[in-house]
N, C-alpha and C positions, 0 to 999 in steps of 0.2 A: 504494500500500500504506500502511496506517495501523497504528500500534502502540499497544498499551496496555502501560505499563511500571510497574515498581516500582523506585524507587531507595532506597538506604539511606544514612543519614547516617553518615559515618565518625566523626563527633564523638560522637553519643550513641545510634546504632543505630536511630533511628526510621525509619519508612518513609514514602514519599510516592508516591502513585499518580497517573498522568497518562496522556495520550494525545497522539500526535503523528504527523506523516507523515515526520519526520526525527529518529531517535533520537539520533544523534551530536550534531547541532546543539542539540537540546533539552537534553541532558545538559550541554553546554557552557554554555548559558544559565543553567541551574540553578547550575552551579559558578562562574559569573561574577556571581552576585547579582542576576539580572534577574527573579527571582520573589520576592515579598515574604516568603512563608512559608519557602521553602528557603534564602534568603540568611542566615538566622540559624543554620543548622545545617551550614555548609560543612565539609568537602567531601562530595560525594555520589558514590556508585558505583552503576552499573546492576546489579541483581541478578536481574531477571526481565523478560521481555517476551513478548507474544503479537502475532501479525500478523493483520490483517483487510483484506478487499478494499475496504471502504467506511468513511468517517468515521462514518457513522451506527452501524454495527456496533461500532466501537471505543468510541464514546461510551456505548452501552448496556452494554458489558462494563466500562468504567471506572466507571460508576455502580454496577453490581452489586458490584464489588470494594470501592469506597468505603463502601458500605452495610454491609459485613461487620464493620468495626471490630473485628477480632479478630486480634491479633498471631499467635496460634498457627495460624490459618487461613492467613495470609500466609506463615508459615514453612513450612508443609506444601506450599503451592503452589510456593514457590521450590525446596524440596528435591526435589520430584517432577519438576520440569522439567529438572533437570540430569542 
């Protein structure tokens, strides 16, 4: 199983979108500074995720979400999932 996720910086409220096969481990890596971009905005919290059976499908969805570049779109997505 693969996941597309959105994490939110508790520092400034920005979002980061990614994909992984292990959500817990990936969030831990983000919060331990192993990603150059996310290391500047620690700490992060998981606010949204979707699951997919293949890595290819998760990458396609991740790219789509990143292309939106619209904070309101992401907020609606997060609010409707809960």
